[in-house]
C-alpha positions in Angstrom: 9.7 5.9 -3.6 12.8 7.8 -4.4 14.8 7.5 -7.6 18.5 8.3 -7.8 20.9 8.5 -10.8 24.2 6.6 -10.8 26.9 4.8 -12.3 27.0 1.1 -11.9 29.5 -2.0 -12.5 28.9 -5.7 -12.0 31.4 -8.0 -11.2 31.5 -11.6 -11.3 32.5 -14.3 -8.5 36.0 -13.9 -10.2 35.6 -9.8 -9.8 35.8 -9.8 -13.6 34.0 -7.1 -15.2 30.7 -8.2 -16.6 28.3 -5.0 -17.1 28.6 -1.2 -16.5 26.9 2.1 -17.4 24.4 4.7 -16.3 21.2 3.5 -14.5 18.4 5.0 -12.3 17.6 3.0 -9.0 14.3 2.7 -7.0 14.0 1.5 -3.6 10.7 -0.1 -2.0 9.8 -2.0 0.8 11.8 -5.4 -0.7 13.9 -4.2 -4.2 16.4 -2.6 -5.4 15.8 -1.9 -8.9 18.1 -0.4 -11.6 16.7 0.5 -14.5 19.8 0.8 -17.1 20.5 2.9 -19.9 20.3 0.7 -23.2 21.0 -2.7 -21.3 19.0 -5.5 -19.1 17.3 -4.1 -15.8 18.7 -5.4 -12.7 16.4 -6.3 -10.0 17.9 -7.2 -6.4 15.8 -8.3 -3.1 17.1 -7.1 -0.1 18.0 -10.7 0.8 20.5 -11.0 -2.5 22.5 -8.6 -0.8 24.8 -10.1 2.2 27.2 -7.4 2.8 27.5 -3.8 2.0 30.4 -1.7 1.9 30.6 2.5 1.5 34.0 4.2 0.9 34.7 7.3 -0.7 31.4 8.1 -2.2 31.3 4.3 -3.8 28.8 1.5 -2.4 30.0 -2.4 -2.9 26.8 -4.8 -2.5 28.1 -8.2 -2.2 25.6 -10.9 -3.2 24.7 -14.2 -2.7 25.6 -15.1 -6.2 29.0 -14.2 -5.1 29.0 -11.2 -7.7 29.7 -7.6 -6.5 27.4 -4.6 -7.5 29.2 -1.4 -7.3 27.3 1.9 -7.4 29.0 5.5 -7.8 28.6 8.8 -8.8 25.6 9.6 -6.9 26.6 12.9 -6.1 24.7 15.1 -3.1 22.2 12.0 -3.4 24.9 9.7 -1.9 23.6 9.9 1.7 20.1 10.0 0.9 20.7 6.8 -1.1 22.7 5.2 1.6 20.4 6.0 4.2 17.1 4.4 2.5 19.2 1.4 1.5 20.0 0.4 4.7 16.9 1.4 6.5 14.6 -0.3 4.1 16.9 -3.7 4.1 17.1 -3.5 8.0 13.5 -3.8 8.6 13.2 -6.2 6.3 16.1 -8.0 7.8 14.4 -8.2 11.3 12.2 -10.5 10.0 15.0 -12.7 7.7 17.4 -12.7 10.7 14.8 -14.2 13.4 14.6 -10.9 15.1 11.1 -9.9 14.7 8.9 -9.2 17.7 6.5 -6.7 18.4 8.5 -3.6 19.7 7.6 -2.3 23.0 9.0 1.1 22.7 10.9 2.6 19.5 12.2 5.5 17.6 14.8 6.6 20.1 17.5 8.1 18.0 21.3 7.7 19.3 24.7 7.2 18.8 26.0 4.0 19.5 29.5 2.2 19.4 30.3 -1.6 19.5 32.7 -2.8 21.7 34.5 -6.0 21.5 35.8 -8.0 24.5 39.3 -6.5 24.4 37.1 -2.8 24.6 38.3 -1.9 21.0 35.3 -0.4 18.9 34.3 -2.6 16.0 31.4 -0.3 14.6 29.8 3.0 15.4 27.3 5.7 13.9 23.7 6.8 14.5 21.2 4.7 15.2 17.5 3.9 16.4 16.9 2.2 19.8 14.0 -0.2 20.1 12.8 -2.4 22.9 11.5 -5.7 22.3 10.1 -8.1 24.9 13.1 -10.3 24.7 16.0 -8.1 23.5 17.3 -4.6 22.8 17.4 -3.6 19.4 20.1 -1.3 17.9 19.1 -0.2 14.2 22.3 1.5 12.6 21.7 4.1 9.8 24.5 2.4 8.0 24.9 -1.1 9.5 23.1 -4.0 10.1 20.7 -4.5 12.9 21.9 -5.8 16.0 20.2 -7.7 18.7 21.1 -7.7 22.4 18.9 -10.4 24.3 18.2 -9.2 28.0 19.1 -12.4 29.2 22.7 -12.1 28.7 23.0 -8.6 30.1 25.5 -8.7 32.9 25.9 -5.1 33.6 24.7 -1.8 32.8 26.7 1.6 33.5 24.8 5.0 33.5 27.1 8.0 33.7 27.5 11.5 31.8 24.2 10.8 29.9 25.8 7.3 28.3 24.5 4.1 29.0 26.8 1.1 28.6 25.5 -2.4 28.2 27.9 -5.4 28.9 26.8 -9.0 28.3 28.1 -12.4 29.6 30.9 -12.5 26.8 32.4 -9.2 27.4 30.9 -7.5 24.4 29.4 -4.2 24.8 27.5 -1.5 23.5 27.5 1.8 24.5 24.6 4.2 23.7 25.0 8.0 23.8 23.7 11.5 22.4 20.0 10.0 23.4 19.2 13.9 24.0 15.8 14.6 26.1 15.1 11.0 25.8 18.0 9.6 27.8 15.9 9.1 31.1 13.1 7.6 28.9 15.4 5.1 27.6 17.3 4.1 30.5 13.6 3.6 32.3 12.6 1.6 29.5 15.8 -0.7 29.6 15.4 -0.9 33.1 11.5 -1.8 32.9 12.4 -4.8 29.9 15.0 -6.0 32.2 12.6 -6.4 35.1 9.6 -7.7 33.2 11.7 -10.7 31.9 13.1 -11.4 35.2 9.4 -11.4 36.5 8.2 -13.5 33.4 10.8 -16.1 34.5 9.9 -16.0 37.9 6.7 -16.3 37.2 7.2 -19.4 34.9 9.1 -21.1 38.1 6.2 -20.2 40.6 3.7 -21.6 38.4 5.6 -25.0 38.6 6.5 -24.8 42.3 4.2 -22.5 43.9 5.0 -23.6 47.6 9.0 -22.7 47.4 9.9 -19.6 49.0 10.6 -16.2 46.9 14.3 -16.3 47.4 14.3 -19.8 45.8 12.4 -18.9 43.0 14.3 -16.0 42.5 17.9 -17.9 42.4 16.2 -20.4 39.8 14.8 -17.9 37.8 18.6 -16.5 37.9 19.6 -19.7 36.4 17.1 -19.8 33.9 16.5 -16.2 32.3 14.2 -16.1 29.5 14.7 -19.4 28.4 17.8 -20.6 29.2 18.3 -24.4 29.6 20.0 -25.2 32.9 21.1 -28.6 34.4 19.0 -30.6 36.7 21.8 -31.1 39.3 22.1 -26.9 39.5 18.2 -26.9 40.1 18.0 -29.6 42.7 20.6 -27.9 44.8 17.8 -25.0 45.3 14.4 -27.1 45.0 14.1 -30.9 45.4 10.4 -30.4 44.1 11.0 -28.6 41.1 11.9 -31.9 38.7 8.9 -33.7 40.3 6.4 -30.9 39.4 8.3 -30.7 35.8 7.7 -34.2 35.3 4.0 -33.9 36.1 3.9 -31.2 33.7 5.3 -33.7 30.7 2.8 -36.0 31.9 0.2 -33.3 31.2 1.5 -32.8 27.9 1.4 -36.4 26.8 5.1 -37.1 26.6 6.0 -38.7 29.9 6.9 -42.5 27.8 8.9 -40.5 25.5 10.8 -38.5 28.3 11.2 -41.5 30.7 12.8 -43.3 27.7 15.3 -40.4 26.6 16.1 -40.5 30.8 16.7 -44.0 30.7 19.7 -43.6 27.9 20.7 -40.1 29.8 23.1 -38.9 32.2 20.3 -37.8 34.5 22.1 -34.8 36.5 23.4 -33.6 33.3 19.7 -32.9 32.1 18.5 -29.5 31.2 15.3 -27.8 31.0 14.5 -24.3 29.9 11.3 -22.5 29.9 10.4 -19.7 27.6 7.1 -17.7 26.9 6.5 -17.5 23.0 7.1 -14.5 20.9 3.2 -13.8 20.7 2.8 -13.9 24.4 -0.7 -15.5 25.5 -1.5 -16.6 22.0 1.6 -18.8 21.8 1.8 -19.8 25.7 5.2 -21.1 27.5 7.4 -23.5 25.7 9.2 -26.0 27.8 12.6 -27.5 26.1 14.7 -30.2 27.8 18.1 -31.6 27.0 19.0 -35.3 27.5 22.7 -35.8 27.1 22.9 -39.6 26.2 25.3 -42.4 27.7 26.5 -45.9 26.3 24.7 -48.3 28.0 27.7 -50.4 28.7 30.4 -47.8 29.7 28.2 -44.8 30.9 30.1 -42.4 28.8 28.9 -39.5 27.0 28.2 -40.8 23.5 28.5 -37.7 21.4 24.4 -37.5 21.4 22.3 -34.8 23.0 18.3 -35.2 22.4 16.2 -32.2 22.5 12.3 -32.4 23.8 10.1 -29.8 23.9 6.5 -29.3 24.9 3.9 -26.4 25.0 1.0 -27.5 27.1 -1.2 -24.4 26.4 -0.7 -24.4 22.5 0.3 -26.8 19.5 3.8 -25.2 18.1 4.8 -27.3 15.6 5.5 -26.5 11.9 3.1 -27.6 9.1 5.7 -30.3 7.8 6.1 -31.6 11.3 2.2 -31.7 11.8 1.6 -33.6 8.1 4.2 -36.0 9.2 2.7 -37.1 12.5 -0.6 -37.4 11.0 0.7 -39.9 8.6 1.4 -42.2 11.5 -2.1 -43.5 12.1 -2.6 -41.8 15.8 -3.5 -38.3 16.7 -0.8 -36.2 17.5 -0.2 -35.4 21.2 -1.6 -31.6 21.4 1.2 -30.6 23.5 4.4 -31.9 21.8 6.2 -29.8 19.6 5.9 -32.7 17.1 9.4 -34.1 17.1 12.5 -35.0 19.3 15.7 -33.4 17.7 18.9 -34.7 17.9 22.1 -33.1 18.1 26.1 -34.2 18.4 28.7 -32.2 20.7 31.7 -32.6 18.6 33.2 -33.8 15.3 32.2 -37.3 14.6 36.2 -37.9 13.5 37.3 -36.3 17.0 35.2 -38.2 19.4 36.6 -41.5 19.6 39.9 -39.8 20.7 38.2 -38.0 23.5 38.6 -38.7 26.9 36.4 -39.1 29.7 37.2 -35.8 31.2 37.1 -34.3 27.8 33.6 -35.2 27.2 32.4 -33.3 30.3 34.1 -30.2 28.9 32.4 -30.7 25.3 28.8 -31.2 27.3 29.6 -28.2 28.9 30.4 -26.3 25.7 27.7 -27.6 23.8 25.2 -26.6 26.3 26.4 -23.1 26.2 26.3 -23.1 22.6 22.7 -24.3 22.0 21.6 -21.9 24.9 23.2 -19.1 23.0 22.2 -20.5 19.4 18.6 -20.9 20.4 18.3 -17.5 22.3 19.5 -15.9 19.0 17.5 -17.7 17.0 14.3 -17.2 19.0 13.9 -20.7 19.4 12.6 -21.2 16.2 13.4 -25.0 15.0 12.5 -25.0 11.3 15.3 -23.6 10.0 17.4 -26.0 11.8 15.9 -29.1 10.1 15.1 -28.2 6.8 17.1 -29.9 4.1 19.0 -28.1 1.4 16.5 -29.5 -1.0 13.9 -27.9 1.0 15.6 -24.7 1.4 15.2 -24.3 -2.6 11.8 -23.6 -2.0 10.6 -19.6 -2.5 8.6 -20.2 1.0 12.0 -20.8 3.1 13.7 -17.7 1.2 14.3 -16.2 4.7 15.6 -18.9 6.1 18.3 -19.2 3.3 19.1 -15.5 4.0 19.4 -16.2 7.8 21.7 -19.2 7.6 24.1 -17.6 5.5 24.0 -14.4 8.0 23.5 -16.1 11.4 26.9 -18.4 12.3 25.0 -19.7 15.3 22.6 -21.1 13.0 25.0 -22.7 10.7 26.6 -24.1 13.8 23.0 -25.7 14.9 22.5 -27.0 11.5 26.0 -28.5 11.3 25.8 -30.4 14.8 22.0 -31.4 14.0 21.5 -35.2 13.3 18.1 -35.8 12.7 14.8 -35.7 14.3 12.1 -38.5 15.4 8.5 -37.7 14.6 6.1 -38.0 17.5 3.7 -40.3 16.1 2.8 -44.0 18.0 5.3 -44.4 20.4 6.3 -48.0 19.0 7.4 -46.0 15.7 9.2 -43.1 17.5 11.0 -45.3 19.8 12.3 -47.5 16.6 13.5 -44.2 15.0 15.0 -43.1 17.9 16.9 -46.4 18.1 17.8 -46.3 14.6 18.9 -42.6 14.4 21.5 -43.6 17.8 22.8 -46.5 15.6 23.4 -44.2 12.6 25.1 -41.6 15.1 27.5 -43.9 16.5 28.5 -45.4 13.1 28.9 -42.8 11.0 32.0 -40.9 10.3 31.0 -37.9 7.9 29.8 -35.0 10.0 27.7 -33.8 6.7 25.7 -36.8 7.0 21.9 -36.7 8.6 19.6 -39.3 9.7 16.3 -39.5 7.4 14.1 -41.8 8.3 13.7 -44.7 5.7 17.4 -44.2 4.6 18.9 -46.7 7.2 
């Protein structure tokens, strides 16, 4: 543990100076601690730090409390302190930003540059490159971790010992100064992309083993690494896929629920994604479905999307879902994820003014957003449905931080309407009916359906 002499200034949320003085700072795996000369010590968890700015040998830490801690006069230790702060905080952030997976290869040093869709460099510096099963990770020395999911990679250029990776959103990461490891990094990236594609093809082939390799490859290209794809797009390639998927639902014990949701939905617009769990064979394969629901009388999209999911190889549900389901006096189906989740596509206030043609565009946008959001949070569901009161618990500290830092998670929480726990089929259906009625009547986007409140 290194110790650094410095001066500090603590400002409140209104930028008023509250404390200042000399201190000695220490950094460990979780905390930055300031031992203050003739004053009260300051202990900060790295999750208390929302942002870091360094300029002119001064460091500003922007805190979740809206306060700002300014650190200065580090002298020759300035670079060492900043490097250690970012390194230790980034390692913790991998967990708290829901990026944590077992790395396949790591430790490659390089220089990176992030480019926006207009080709402008937004950040640059030295970094470590890591390869995970689902994403390339860039760990900057002086910035926060950058996760590049393989399923969104649209192009890779390799020239002059530089790798430029472009995603579907026209964002780029450029890697150079990799030195003697350049070929190893290029191979690791190629291998990771191939493994992702093979995993997806294997998931598809297990479902429709008789279809041709070309058909399986085309479907896998639509469903890379868990991306949900419309039924009508899949059936243009395979007439057998959805029938086999229905059998898989039956094996998972959720046929009745899916048939009910299907009866309320725009069937051709239903979507399915298949994703291998974060722990590989230990967590099995996660299948998730989206049901865009329609008004029974008008057949118009009713601004409600149901998300159902199952894992036929393992239970994949949170402790709270297990406890709630067990209270329903019927054994929890072992293959389900414990609940059906419901979202709205747009603001409840805007929805009454939308036209039929607008509804299609809104649904398109929602499917793109939920795909990207679920991939960015590695298909974790718990941070979506936890209430603000539940998030106050210390056990959910990582989710509080993730919600503050991940825009897509904020979006999912904003669009989330409620969830119906899988207990008895009668109770589940009654809860779904109650939830749908609530979402139709409510005009407040902040309102969530909670069982028993309606």
